PADREN-196476 format. One record per residue (C-alpha): residue in one letter; z, y negated, x negated. Coordinates in nm, 3 decimals. Layout:
[A, [Z, Y, X]]
...
END
This chain:
[M, [2.671, -6.443, -1.725]]
[L, [2.363, -6.243, -1.818]]
[K, [2.578, -5.984, -1.999]]
[T, [2.794, -5.936, -1.690]]
[L, [2.489, -5.883, -1.472]]
[K, [2.360, -5.620, -1.709]]
[K, [2.693, -5.437, -1.698]]
[S, [2.695, -5.459, -1.320]]
[A, [2.341, -5.322, -1.296]]
[A, [2.430, -5.032, -1.523]]
[A, [2.741, -4.960, -1.316]]
[L, [2.538, -4.963, -0.996]]
[A, [2.282, -4.729, -1.144]]
[I, [2.551, -4.483, -1.248]]
[A, [2.716, -4.509, -0.908]]
[S, [2.389, -4.442, -0.731]]
[L, [2.328, -4.131, -0.940]]
[I, [2.675, -4.002, -0.861]]
[S, [2.643, -4.062, -0.487]]
[A, [2.279, -3.948, -0.448]]
[P, [2.218, -3.598, -0.309]]
[A, [2.120, -3.338, -0.567]]
[M, [1.747, -3.292, -0.613]]
[A, [1.617, -2.972, -0.461]]
[A, [1.533, -2.701, -0.712]]
[D, [1.168, -2.595, -0.715]]
[L, [1.082, -2.232, -0.646]]
[V, [0.719, -2.153, -0.721]]
[I, [0.567, -1.854, -0.538]]
[N, [0.217, -1.712, -0.590]]
[F, [0.095, -1.528, -0.278]]
[D, [-0.228, -1.333, -0.248]]
[D, [-0.339, -1.307, 0.114]]
[P, [-0.484, -1.615, 0.291]]
[N, [-0.604, -1.417, 0.593]]
[P, [-0.460, -1.562, 0.918]]
[G, [-0.203, -1.295, 1.003]]
[P, [-0.061, -1.238, 0.654]]
[K, [-0.062, -1.613, 0.584]]
[E, [0.128, -1.683, 0.906]]
[G, [0.384, -1.410, 0.837]]
[F, [0.445, -1.535, 0.483]]
[E, [0.466, -1.903, 0.577]]
[T, [0.709, -1.832, 0.861]]
[A, [0.934, -1.642, 0.620]]
[V, [0.917, -1.927, 0.368]]
[K, [1.015, -2.183, 0.633]]
[K, [1.313, -1.971, 0.735]]
[F, [1.416, -1.933, 0.372]]
[E, [1.400, -2.309, 0.319]]
[A, [1.603, -2.369, 0.635]]
[A, [1.869, -2.128, 0.508]]
[N, [1.853, -2.281, 0.158]]
[P, [1.796, -2.658, 0.197]]
[D, [1.866, -2.712, -0.173]]
[I, [1.554, -2.510, -0.265]]
[N, [1.206, -2.658, -0.246]]
[V, [0.942, -2.384, -0.221]]
[I, [0.601, -2.452, -0.375]]
[V, [0.333, -2.203, -0.270]]
[N, [0.014, -2.118, -0.457]]
[L, [-0.213, -1.928, -0.217]]
[T, [-0.518, -1.735, -0.343]]
[D, [-0.724, -1.444, -0.214]]
[R, [-0.650, -1.096, -0.344]]
[E, [-0.946, -1.058, -0.578]]
[A, [-0.879, -1.394, -0.743]]
[H, [-0.509, -1.306, -0.768]]
[K, [-0.588, -0.978, -0.945]]
[T, [-0.772, -1.171, -1.214]]
[A, [-0.535, -1.466, -1.238]]
[I, [-0.211, -1.269, -1.269]]
[R, [-0.295, -1.153, -1.621]]
[N, [-0.318, -1.514, -1.726]]
[F, [-0.032, -1.679, -1.538]]
[L, [0.224, -1.415, -1.636]]
[S, [0.157, -1.505, -1.999]]
[A, [0.130, -1.881, -1.958]]
[E, [0.258, -2.086, -1.664]]
[A, [0.443, -1.813, -1.478]]
[P, [0.560, -1.877, -1.121]]
[D, [0.913, -1.783, -1.021]]
[V, [0.793, -1.517, -0.777]]
[T, [0.458, -1.343, -0.740]]
[S, [0.318, -1.089, -0.498]]
[W, [0.186, -0.766, -0.650]]
[Y, [0.180, -0.390, -0.595]]
[P, [0.427, -0.110, -0.676]]
[G, [0.361, 0.218, -0.852]]
[N, [0.110, 0.242, -1.134]]
[R, [-0.027, -0.104, -1.053]]
[M, [0.296, -0.266, -1.170]]
[A, [0.323, -0.043, -1.478]]
[P, [0.112, -0.253, -1.720]]
[F, [0.324, -0.561, -1.650]]
[V, [0.649, -0.368, -1.671]]
[N, [0.543, -0.209, -1.999]]
[A, [0.437, -0.547, -2.136]]
[G, [0.777, -0.696, -2.049]]
[Q, [0.621, -0.942, -1.803]]
[F, [0.823, -0.841, -1.494]]
[E, [1.198, -0.895, -1.464]]
[D, [1.429, -0.598, -1.423]]
[I, [1.604, -0.655, -1.087]]
[S, [1.808, -0.334, -1.073]]
[D, [2.117, -0.550, -1.034]]
[L, [1.975, -0.697, -0.713]]
[W, [1.898, -0.350, -0.576]]
[E, [2.257, -0.256, -0.647]]
[S, [2.426, -0.568, -0.508]]
[E, [2.209, -0.584, -0.195]]
[G, [2.229, -0.214, -0.111]]
[F, [1.853, -0.165, -0.144]]
[H, [1.894, 0.191, -0.274]]
[D, [1.984, 0.274, 0.086]]
[S, [1.801, 0.016, 0.300]]
[L, [1.472, 0.032, 0.103]]
[A, [1.505, 0.398, 0.004]]
[S, [1.159, 0.500, 0.125]]
[T, [0.992, 0.285, -0.142]]
[K, [1.247, 0.323, -0.421]]
[S, [1.035, 0.569, -0.619]]
[A, [0.733, 0.337, -0.603]]
[M, [0.943, 0.041, -0.724]]
[T, [1.111, 0.235, -1.006]]
[M, [1.010, 0.277, -1.370]]
[D, [1.238, 0.388, -1.654]]
[D, [1.513, 0.432, -1.393]]
[K, [1.501, 0.058, -1.317]]
[Q, [1.376, -0.136, -1.015]]
[W, [1.119, -0.412, -1.068]]
[G, [1.040, -0.570, -0.731]]
[V, [1.120, -0.591, -0.361]]
[P, [0.871, -0.460, -0.102]]
[Y, [0.826, -0.625, 0.238]]
[T, [0.552, -0.430, 0.419]]
[Y, [0.351, -0.109, 0.426]]
[Y, [0.136, 0.090, 0.664]]
[Q, [0.077, 0.458, 0.712]]
[W, [-0.227, 0.675, 0.659]]
[G, [-0.275, 1.014, 0.819]]
[I, [-0.504, 1.186, 1.066]]
[Y, [-0.603, 1.001, 1.382]]
[Y, [-0.747, 1.235, 1.639]]
[R, [-0.898, 1.258, 1.985]]
[A, [-0.612, 1.407, 2.184]]
[D, [-0.841, 1.459, 2.483]]
[I, [-1.085, 1.665, 2.275]]
[F, [-0.801, 1.874, 2.131]]
[A, [-0.673, 1.940, 2.483]]
[A, [-1.017, 2.027, 2.619]]
[N, [-1.063, 2.283, 2.341]]
[D, [-0.707, 2.419, 2.359]]
[I, [-0.622, 2.304, 2.004]]
[E, [-0.264, 2.236, 1.897]]
[V, [-0.184, 1.972, 1.637]]
[P, [-0.207, 2.155, 1.303]]
[A, [0.101, 2.160, 1.081]]
[T, [-0.043, 2.369, 0.796]]
[W, [-0.368, 2.390, 0.600]]
[D, [-0.465, 2.719, 0.764]]
[E, [-0.408, 2.568, 1.107]]
[L, [-0.621, 2.266, 1.013]]
[L, [-0.904, 2.494, 0.898]]
[A, [-0.876, 2.701, 1.217]]
[A, [-0.888, 2.386, 1.433]]
[S, [-1.190, 2.263, 1.236]]
[A, [-1.372, 2.592, 1.284]]
[K, [-1.306, 2.585, 1.658]]
[L, [-1.433, 2.226, 1.687]]
[K, [-1.744, 2.304, 1.484]]
[E, [-1.817, 2.603, 1.708]]
[A, [-1.789, 2.373, 2.010]]
[G, [-2.053, 2.141, 1.861]]
[I, [-1.803, 1.874, 1.756]]
[A, [-1.771, 1.749, 1.397]]
[P, [-1.409, 1.809, 1.296]]
[F, [-1.396, 1.491, 1.081]]
[T, [-1.572, 1.160, 1.085]]
[I, [-1.584, 0.954, 0.766]]
[G, [-1.794, 0.675, 0.619]]
[T, [-1.816, 0.686, 0.239]]
[K, [-2.065, 0.404, 0.186]]
[F, [-1.789, 0.193, 0.032]]
[L, [-1.628, 0.495, -0.142]]
[W, [-1.257, 0.433, -0.080]]
[T, [-1.243, 0.643, 0.236]]
[A, [-1.321, 0.955, 0.030]]
[A, [-1.032, 0.859, -0.197]]
[G, [-0.799, 0.881, 0.102]]
[V, [-0.903, 1.243, 0.160]]
[F, [-0.872, 1.325, -0.211]]
[D, [-0.526, 1.172, -0.233]]
[Y, [-0.391, 1.369, 0.061]]
[L, [-0.536, 1.695, -0.066]]
[N, [-0.373, 1.627, -0.404]]
[L, [-0.039, 1.515, -0.258]]
[R, [-0.019, 1.823, -0.035]]
[T, [-0.147, 2.068, -0.300]]
[N, [0.035, 1.938, -0.609]]
[G, [0.277, 1.667, -0.501]]
[Y, [0.363, 1.308, -0.576]]
[D, [0.425, 1.343, -0.951]]
[V, [0.083, 1.496, -1.014]]
[H, [-0.082, 1.216, -0.815]]
[N, [0.094, 0.961, -1.035]]
[D, [0.023, 1.149, -1.358]]
[L, [-0.348, 1.170, -1.276]]
[T, [-0.385, 0.804, -1.187]]
[A, [-0.179, 0.710, -1.495]]
[G, [-0.416, 0.906, -1.718]]
[K, [-0.158, 1.167, -1.820]]
[I, [-0.354, 1.471, -1.696]]
[K, [-0.727, 1.542, -1.693]]
[Y, [-0.954, 1.571, -1.393]]
[S, [-1.050, 1.913, -1.528]]
[D, [-0.684, 2.019, -1.517]]
[P, [-0.656, 2.340, -1.310]]
[R, [-0.430, 2.162, -1.060]]
[I, [-0.697, 1.900, -0.988]]
[V, [-0.971, 2.162, -0.979]]
[D, [-0.764, 2.335, -0.712]]
[V, [-0.769, 2.013, -0.507]]
[F, [-1.148, 2.015, -0.510]]
[E, [-1.153, 2.384, -0.420]]
[K, [-0.945, 2.300, -0.113]]
[W, [-1.185, 2.013, -0.037]]
[K, [-1.477, 2.258, -0.053]]
[Q, [-1.323, 2.441, 0.240]]
[L, [-1.393, 2.129, 0.447]]
[V, [-1.721, 2.027, 0.286]]
[E, [-1.916, 2.352, 0.264]]
[P, [-1.876, 2.456, 0.633]]
[G, [-1.997, 2.110, 0.737]]
[Y, [-1.668, 1.985, 0.876]]
[F, [-1.753, 1.619, 0.799]]
[V, [-2.013, 1.420, 0.989]]
[E, [-2.361, 1.412, 0.839]]
[N, [-2.499, 1.108, 0.656]]
[H, [-2.152, 0.971, 0.585]]
[A, [-2.275, 0.807, 0.263]]
[T, [-2.480, 0.564, 0.473]]
[M, [-2.183, 0.458, 0.689]]
[S, [-1.895, 0.216, 0.643]]
[W, [-1.557, 0.312, 0.784]]
[Q, [-1.639, 0.102, 1.092]]
[D, [-1.974, 0.279, 1.136]]
[A, [-1.791, 0.611, 1.122]]
[L, [-1.593, 0.513, 1.431]]
[A, [-1.903, 0.559, 1.647]]
[P, [-1.904, 0.943, 1.649]]
[F, [-1.527, 0.937, 1.698]]
[V, [-1.557, 0.704, 1.997]]
[K, [-1.848, 0.901, 2.143]]
[G, [-1.656, 1.228, 2.121]]
[E, [-1.894, 1.368, 1.859]]
[A, [-1.611, 1.391, 1.601]]
[A, [-1.246, 1.468, 1.660]]
[M, [-1.044, 1.356, 1.354]]
[Y, [-1.039, 1.068, 1.107]]
[V, [-0.833, 1.048, 0.785]]
[M, [-0.760, 0.676, 0.792]]
[G, [-0.505, 0.396, 0.778]]
[N, [-0.334, 0.249, 1.082]]
[F, [-0.551, -0.063, 1.070]]
[A, [-0.826, 0.145, 1.237]]
[V, [-0.633, 0.175, 1.563]]
[D, [-0.723, -0.175, 1.677]]
[A, [-1.092, -0.100, 1.622]]
[M, [-1.059, 0.225, 1.818]]
[R, [-0.899, 0.041, 2.108]]
[T, [-1.155, -0.239, 2.092]]
[A, [-1.430, 0.023, 2.114]]
[G, [-1.285, 0.138, 2.446]]
[L, [-1.060, 0.431, 2.361]]
[T, [-0.723, 0.446, 2.535]]
[D, [-0.392, 0.557, 2.391]]
[D, [-0.418, 0.869, 2.605]]
[Q, [-0.735, 0.959, 2.416]]
[I, [-0.621, 0.889, 2.060]]
[D, [-0.314, 1.001, 1.869]]
[Y, [-0.184, 1.055, 1.516]]
[F, [-0.032, 1.327, 1.300]]
[P, [0.063, 1.342, 0.931]]
[F, [-0.172, 1.531, 0.700]]
[P, [-0.066, 1.898, 0.719]]
[E, [0.120, 2.097, 0.454]]
[I, [-0.095, 2.282, 0.201]]
[T, [0.140, 2.422, -0.066]]
[P, [0.466, 2.536, 0.096]]
[G, [0.768, 2.366, -0.051]]
[V, [0.588, 2.064, -0.195]]
[P, [0.790, 1.761, -0.076]]
[R, [0.593, 1.548, 0.170]]
[A, [0.458, 1.229, 0.014]]
[E, [0.244, 0.981, 0.204]]
[E, [-0.025, 0.726, 0.144]]
[A, [0.146, 0.399, 0.232]]
[P, [-0.008, 0.100, 0.055]]
[T, [0.285, -0.133, -0.006]]
[D, [0.306, -0.504, -0.082]]
[A, [0.596, -0.645, -0.281]]
[F, [0.728, -0.947, -0.468]]
[F, [0.821, -0.959, -0.836]]
[I, [0.994, -1.205, -1.068]]
[P, [0.792, -1.279, -1.384]]
[S, [0.994, -1.257, -1.704]]
[K, [0.886, -1.613, -1.791]]
[A, [0.997, -1.756, -1.454]]
[K, [1.191, -2.082, -1.481]]
[N, [1.408, -2.038, -1.169]]
[K, [1.518, -1.676, -1.168]]
[E, [1.840, -1.744, -0.977]]
[D, [1.658, -1.877, -0.669]]
[A, [1.386, -1.617, -0.714]]
[R, [1.652, -1.349, -0.667]]
[K, [1.771, -1.530, -0.354]]
[F, [1.417, -1.521, -0.214]]
[L, [1.372, -1.151, -0.285]]
[A, [1.705, -1.074, -0.120]]
[F, [1.603, -1.285, 0.179]]
[I, [1.265, -1.120, 0.239]]
[A, [1.432, -0.778, 0.240]]
[Q, [1.659, -0.867, 0.533]]
[P, [1.598, -0.656, 0.846]]
[D, [1.533, -0.952, 1.078]]
[V, [1.293, -1.115, 0.834]]
[Q, [1.097, -0.793, 0.785]]
[T, [1.097, -0.727, 1.158]]
[E, [0.936, -1.063, 1.241]]
[W, [0.699, -1.064, 0.943]]
[N, [0.558, -0.719, 1.017]]
[A, [0.531, -0.787, 1.391]]
[T, [0.305, -1.078, 1.296]]
[I, [0.079, -0.870, 1.070]]
[G, [0.091, -0.547, 1.272]]
[Q, [0.239, -0.337, 0.992]]
[L, [0.563, -0.159, 0.913]]
[P, [0.887, -0.311, 0.784]]
[I, [1.043, -0.121, 0.495]]
[N, [1.410, -0.196, 0.555]]
[K, [1.537, 0.103, 0.752]]
[N, [1.749, -0.128, 0.969]]
[A, [1.452, -0.337, 1.078]]
[T, [1.306, -0.301, 1.427]]
[V, [0.953, -0.187, 1.503]]
[G, [0.765, -0.249, 1.823]]
[D, [0.705, 0.009, 2.095]]
[D, [0.342, 0.070, 1.994]]
[K, [0.326, 0.448, 1.953]]
[F, [0.127, 0.434, 1.630]]
[I, [0.372, 0.194, 1.470]]
[Q, [0.659, 0.415, 1.589]]
[K, [0.500, 0.731, 1.451]]
[G, [0.402, 0.555, 1.131]]
[F, [0.755, 0.429, 1.077]]
[E, [0.893, 0.780, 1.124]]
[T, [0.631, 0.923, 0.885]]
[V, [0.678, 0.685, 0.593]]
[S, [1.052, 0.626, 0.627]]
[T, [1.118, 1.000, 0.591]]
[A, [0.866, 1.064, 0.311]]
[N, [0.977, 1.194, -0.027]]
[G, [0.741, 0.955, -0.206]]
[L, [0.483, 0.689, -0.124]]
[A, [0.150, 0.672, -0.304]]
[Q, [-0.021, 0.337, -0.325]]
[F, [-0.372, 0.479, -0.270]]
[Y, [-0.608, 0.596, -0.543]]
[D, [-0.784, 0.265, -0.610]]
[R, [-0.449, 0.084, -0.635]]
[D, [-0.278, 0.344, -0.850]]
[A, [-0.567, 0.395, -1.095]]
[P, [-0.713, 0.120, -1.317]]
[A, [-1.020, -0.046, -1.165]]
[E, [-1.279, 0.119, -1.393]]
[M, [-1.129, 0.463, -1.345]]
[A, [-1.098, 0.413, -0.971]]
[K, [-1.463, 0.316, -0.939]]
[A, [-1.583, 0.618, -1.135]]
[G, [-1.343, 0.848, -0.953]]
[M, [-1.451, 0.736, -0.607]]
[E, [-1.818, 0.766, -0.701]]
[G, [-1.741, 1.121, -0.806]]
[F, [-1.561, 1.194, -0.479]]
[Q, [-1.857, 1.076, -0.273]]
[E, [-2.101, 1.274, -0.490]]
[F, [-1.888, 1.586, -0.449]]
[M, [-1.889, 1.550, -0.071]]
[I, [-2.270, 1.545, -0.076]]
[K, [-2.328, 1.798, -0.357]]
[P, [-2.017, 2.013, -0.408]]
[D, [-2.212, 2.235, -0.652]]
[R, [-2.200, 1.945, -0.903]]
[L, [-1.822, 1.971, -0.938]]
[D, [-1.815, 2.077, -1.305]]
[A, [-2.042, 1.792, -1.411]]
[I, [-1.842, 1.542, -1.204]]
[L, [-1.512, 1.651, -1.360]]
[K, [-1.652, 1.633, -1.715]]
[R, [-1.782, 1.282, -1.645]]
[L, [-1.446, 1.169, -1.506]]
[D, [-1.266, 1.310, -1.810]]
[K, [-1.491, 1.101, -2.036]]
[V, [-1.427, 0.787, -1.832]]
[Q, [-1.055, 0.859, -1.845]]
[D, [-1.065, 0.894, -2.224]]
[R, [-1.226, 0.552, -2.250]]
[V, [-1.016, 0.371, -1.990]]
[Y, [-0.671, 0.488, -2.103]]
[K, [-0.716, 0.481, -2.479]]
END
């Protein structure tokens, strides 16, 4: 009797395994922005993905960006997640070169990303292969006081000479052409990047931040010579080294400065300070060298599949999902940024509309100097940029110093 019971129990166990629903597969995602808006946008997308894929159980590891930057070097080598957030361009290069990111060129091909995500293809490509899927970016450019331009009969400049002429006219009227706060250094990097992108182009920007050309290279020296044309006549506000980017809004709001080279995140602060959309507007940084294809500063966030991921099949499903137009539309509406899929919808905010037009038609997208360059190089470079803006006569010494740092950092 006991033997029969044992057989029956075994049969029941087998039957229960056959009839039980399949266990959901785990998909582990490391995400790097716990701030309210980005966290909400990400979590909403994850919930929609789970609803569309009930057989996949998403496990999220959420850390802040600085902690993520440190941790990624460890978890890619050890307990790799299935998906991780990271940055395109030169910031992904060390992990691509080390074989720690999965080649997903097949996904770009099968999902039509070469067309729908074309504006970021160059930033996601190394060795003619694609390594991640981007989900958001935002534009930089020149935000300006439209009312001050109108009062001084100044047209929006489209070329370097027109920008210099507008600056001279503003200076003569007692208005600082540009506000800037370089206390935390990165704002000066925005100016440097645009001068380099417009003077030399996207490839030179990438070669410099990748350590392939020197800061004393004649092409980079030319960038600083262009910068001198803004610095030496006093076209930037005084005492900018004592101001944060928020502090630098004050002269802009008061009408004491007319332009600001900045990212779109500043618009909310401008509006909060009391400026109306009739008073402020935006235009892309003007052309400097005729014929150089227009590249833009558009810091981009993306997702990658680590080479040591355990669930690469579902990871590919997630990357395909977050590239969908409706997903990117909702996600970016939540965080106030731009969707990358060209078929996504952007709101009627004029700055978002203009930003979308600017970046979606760009020839290349730079990830900003302190993202594209290694941390040590970026710190030294930005210190040099700020020093140059205060003491342009020190240029030769600054460039020699940056060359030495570069030799050490990239060896």
